[in-house]
N, C-alpha and C positions, 0 to 999 in steps of 0.2 A: 504493499498500499502506499509505503514514504517514499518508492523509487518510480514507482507509477507515480505520484504528485509531483514529483520531481521531475521525471518530463514531461508530464503536461504543462508545467510551469514553463519550460524551458521550450518549447514549441508556440503554446499561446504567448509567449514574449517576444521569440524569434519570428512570430509572422506579424507583431503591433510592431516592432523595427525596422522592418527590411520595408510595411508597409508605409511607416511614414518619412527614413532615413532617405529610401531611393528617389520618392518627389522632391524630398527636399535637399537634395544633390544635386539633383538636374538644377532646381529653379537657382541651388549657388550659381551652378556651373552657366548657367543663361544671365544670369546676374552681372557675374565675370565680364562676360561679351559684351554685356548692352555698356558697362561698367568704360570699357575701354574703347569702342568705338565713339559711345560721347566725349573722351577726351577726343577723339578724332575731329569730331563735329566741330569742337571750340578749338582748337586751333584751325580748323577751316573755317572758321567763322573771324576768326582773327585779324584774316589774309584780306577778307574780302574787303574791305572800306577802303585799303590801297588801291586794290584793284579799280575801283570804281573812279579810280582820281586820276591816276598814272599809272604808265606801262612803262614807265625807263628801265630799263634794268639795274641800273645800278640801284636807283629807292629800290625797287622790289628786291631786290637780294638783300639788302640792309631791313627791309621788313622780315624776307624768310626767317634771317639769323635773330633776329629778335624777338621770330615764334618757338625761339629753344625747341625748335622740333630738329635738332643737327640735321642727319641724313636722311630721316624720313618725310619730309616733306617735299614737294615738287609743285612746281607751278607751270603752267602748258598754254596759252596765250597763242589763238589762229592768226595768221596773215589776216590784216585790214585791208578795206578796199583802197586806198590811196597808198597802197603798193607797201605798205607796211612789211618787214619780216614775219614769221611765226617765233614767238619768242619761248623756250624752253629753259626752266630754272630750275636747280634740285635734280636726284637723281631719277629715272625712270622706270617703275614697278614693271604696270599696267602694260597690257596690251594698246596699241594704235587705237584698233575697232572699238575696245572696250572704251576706251576716251570720248572717240566720234561719237559713241551710240549716245552717250552721256549726255554733249554736247548737244548733238539731236532733240535728246528727248528731254534736257532740259530742267530733270531731277536726278537726285543723289542715288547713287550707287556701292553697293560693294562688289568685291573680286578678289577668289584669290590666286594668292602669287606665289614664288618659294619663299617658305621664311615666315606667311602667316596670311592676313591681306591686306586689301588696301582701300579708302573709302574715295571716293569720286564724288566730291564737290561742283556743280557747275554754279557760278560767281559770272552777274556782268563786268565789262570792263567799259572803261570813257570811250573806247572807240567803237561802243555799239555790238561787238561782237560777244560770245559767251567764252570763259575761259574755266580752264577745269582744274580744281585743285584734290592733287592727292596726296595724301596721307595715308604714310606704311604703320597698320598696326602689326608688330610683332605677334607670333605667337602665344610666345610669354605672358606678352600681358592679355591675349585674353584668358588664359588659363592659373591667372595671376589671384593666389590664396585657392584656389578652387581642390590643391589637391590638400592642404590643411584642413579644410572643412570638411572635407572627406575623411580625413584621420578622425576630427574631432568626433564626426559623426559616428563612427566605427568604433572610437572609445565609449560613448557614451550607451550604446546600443552591446557592445561586451558589459558595459556597468550593470547595464539595466539586466540583463541578462545573469549576471552573476547575483546581483542582487535578487532578482525572482527566484534563484534557487537555492541562496539561503534562507529566504521567506521560506517557499514550498519547502523544504526541510525542515524545517524547525515547524511548520503545521503538522509535517505527516509525522516527525516525534511524537508530537502533542498527539496525536491521533492513534500512532503505533505502541506508544509506551504503553498507556492502559491496557489496550489489548493487546497486549505481553504479558502484563501481569493478568491479565483475565486467563491466559493460556495457559500462562505455567503454575498459579492457583488452581486450576481444576485439572492439572496434572498431580501436582501436589494431595489435591483430592481422592481421585483415583489411588492413587498411593500408599494412602491409607492417610492420609497425612491432617486427620479432620479438623488441629486448628488453623489451616488456610482460607485465606479471606484476601478479599481485594478492595485496593481504595476506592474508595467513591469519589474518583476523580475525572478528569475530560472535561471531551463533549460530554452532550445531555443525550445520547442514544448509548454512548461507553458508559455513563454513571446507571443509566437504568439496568442496563446488562449485568453493572456491581450490584446492582441493591437487590435483584430478584437473585443472582448467584450465592453472594451472602446469605440470603435468607434460604434458599437452597441448602448451602454448606448446614446452615443453622438446622434447618428441618430434620439432616440426614448426621448430625450426631446427635439431635432429642431422641430419633428414632434409633439408632444404635446404641445412647444410653440405656432408652426405657429397653431395650430385649439382651443387654450386658446385664441391667438388674435385675431381668427376666430370670436368668440364666443362677446368677448367685439368690437369689431368691428363691429360685428352687431348690438349688444344694442347700441353704441351709434350711429349710422347710420342710422338704421331702427325707434330705439323704442323711441327714442327722437322727430323724425319729427314727430312718429304714435302719440304723447300724444298731439303737437302744430298742427292737422292735428280733433282730437280728440275734444279737447278746441273748436277750431273753427267751429266744426259741431254743438260744443251742442248750440253754437250762433245764428245758422238759425234761430230759432224758426220752427212754426211748417209747415205739409204740406208735401207732396207726399216728391217731393223731400229731403226736409230736412232730412228726416225720410230715405230714400234711401242712401243717402251720408254717414249718420251716420251707418245704417247696415251693407255699404260697410268699412266703417272706422274697426269698430268693427271685421268684417269678415278675415278682411286687417292685425289686429294685431294677431285675432287667426291664420295665414296663418304664421307671425313670430316668435311668441311661440313654432308651432311646428320645425320652421327649428332651432331655439335657443337651441332648450333642444336637438333635433336630433344631433348637433356640437358637445354638449355638454353631449355624452353618454358616452367618454372614460374616463370620472373623469379627467381629469389632474389636476394635483398639481403643484403648482406655482414656477420656479425652485427657486433653493437658486443664494440671488447672489453677487457677489464676492468683496471682499477686494477693496474699491473706488467703486464701482460699483454703481447705485441707481439714484436717481431725484433728483430737488428742491422743497420740497412740497410746498410751499410757489407758487412758480411759477404757479402749476399743480393747484390750488385752483384757484389763479388767472384767469389762461384761462377758467378754466369750469363757473368760475362764470358769468365772462364774456358773454360765452354762454345761461347759463341758465336768466341771467338776464332779457336779453330780455322778454321770458314767463314771468317772475315776472311780470313787467309793463304792460301788458297784463291783470297780476289776478287784479293787485291793490294788491301785494304783497309785505311788507317792507322785508328788506333780510339784512346783517351786512356780511362784513367778518372779524375777527382779528387773528393778528399772524401774516401775509404774507408781514409786512413791511421789513423784510431783509430776506436772503437765509435759508433756514430749509432745510438739508439735510437728505433725508430719503433712507434708503437699503432695497430699492422695484423700479422694475420699472416704469416711465412711465405712459405707455399704462394700466400698472395694477392700480396703484392707479388713474388714470383720467376716469379708469369702477369701479372703486369703489366707487367715490365719484358723479360718475353719477347715476350711481344704488341707493344710498341715498337720490340723490335730487328729481330723478326720482319719489321716495314711497311719499317726500313731495309732490309733486303735485299732485300726485295721489292719495293720503289719506287724503288728506287734503282739507275743503273747502277753495275758491279763498279767496282772500284778507289776508289769513291765511300768519303769517311772519314766518321767519326761520334766521339760521343764523350756519354761517363755524367759527369756531375758530381752528385755527393750534398754537400748544405748540409744543413747542424744549426744552427737558431736559435734562439732565446729559447719561441716560441712554436709554430714547425712546423719538420717536415723536407720539405725541396724535392731531387727528383729529376730533371735534366735531361738530356733525350734528346735530341741533336741531330747534325745531319749535314751533309753540304757537297754535297746534290742540287740538286732544280730548286727545293723549297720547296712548300709546301702554296697554292695560289691562294687557297679558301675553305676556311678552318679549320670552320666550320658545318656547310656540305656531310658535310666528312671524319668531323665528331663525328656527323652524323646516320648515314652507311656506317658508322663503328666502334659503334653502336646498332643495326646490324645491317638493309643491301638487300637480302641475300637473291640479290645480284651470285655469280657465280661468285667462287671465293678467298675470298669475305667469310662468316664466319659470325654479324659480328654480337659477335666475342669478342673484338673486338683491341682499341680504344676505350672501349669499355661495361664492358670489365673493369677499365680504369684510369682512368675516371670513378665507377663505382662503388667501388671501392678509396677515393678522394678524397673522396669524399663521404660516406660513413660513418662520416669522422672529423672531416667538417665543413669540409672542405678543399676543392679545386675540381682542374678543368684546365683547360689554358689551351694553344692553340698558336702561335705565333710565331716571326717570322724569329731563327736563331742568325749567331753570332759567324761560325761555317765558311759563310754563304753560302746552309745551306739553310735545313729546318723546324729549329724546337724544339718540342717536345712538354714541360711544366713540369704536373708532379704536388705538388702542395701537400696534404703529408699534416698535416692541424692537428694539434698537441701536447693541447690541450685538451677534445678528443670532440666530439661535435654539440651538447651544451649550452654552450659555452665562446663565446668571444669568435671572431667572423664569422673567413675568412680577407682578408677587402679590406682589405688596410695595404699601399697604395700605398710608403709608407715602408720597409719592410722590404724588398717585393717590388724594389725598385731598387737598395739595399744589398746583395741578392745575387743581382742580376747584375751591377752591379759586382765585387763579390766573384770568382763567375764568369770577369770577364773575365782582372781582375789578380792576382790570388789565385795561387797557387803552386799546379804543376800536373803531374800528370805528360806525359811530351813522347809528341807520336802516334807509334803503332807501326807 
């Protein structure tokens, strides 16, 4: 669009320049010619009074010399009837035929000669005959100033074309830049960057397009947020009670009724897994939380541990919580953090034996909030495979909501998730929530991580319960 506009302006300006400059140049050329012949007519008119008074050669030579025409003036006086000879003064350039024609017609005429043109002006002399005054007009006098005028016109034309290109380029930039921003934002939104928006600037049509795009992006974010909340809500409200039902069904003993109950619970779990996977087909990404938004991570941990503590007591599990005595601000939504904690704690209850202890630690660093969920189970032999399963393997009992929820929560802030060995002897899942956001510095700070680990091992913490 930008170059098309520039080409159009160049074409239009060139046509305008040609339409005005060429006729103007021709007019200037004609004016220079008229100016040169007007000067020749003035010289011829200066000789006419002397010719009407005298025909004496010496006097006429003085008059011709005083006219200042140098070698360009000639006077042709025919022979008089009383026997006087014809008189020719100056250098003759015109032919005798042209001179005779002018004398016979009695009106001025111009004729081309070598090196320019001549003006032949008939003038009556004292003897009653008609003399012809010949004034030479060189070619240089006819074209005097024409080349300069054409050069000025050409310069003005070039300046107009260059100016039109500059103006068209600025106008093109003003039109193209908002369009490019719209294209880039649309591409970013298509790649999953839900925070992509377009500044509402530029021409009216592009401003309206930006407004429509931003409204669409807001609607997409809202729809994906609702879908994400639905998946998290399903995991909170369905998977947790089902875990309790499964554990209770396991304690029913043997018998047909017990087997039927356990089979029904397993079938219900599979159906719930299918529903959750269906709700997550769009794979929404966690939306960025604006400045000042977020939640109190310590409060969320206390709330979720109050929920899971009842099940832990039923299974004889000791548990510990540390770092929740004071508020810990995290730049994530409360529902997202709660969903991530439920996913990790649900994995502890699902994949470790009854009576296995677990702990949740919260650390508030200068540039990150770290949440550690550890257990005293058998650990995780292949963390990479566990993360792959967390992204959804489709196996029974796995919806892809587990570690994927945790991973997306951390990566939305510029952080990450790591799986390692805990001080309790089992697995440890560390959630690094970056405080600077995705645009800040990366989370890879070994010194900070080591400090956090030592604080968790040696710092004050509540006892196992």
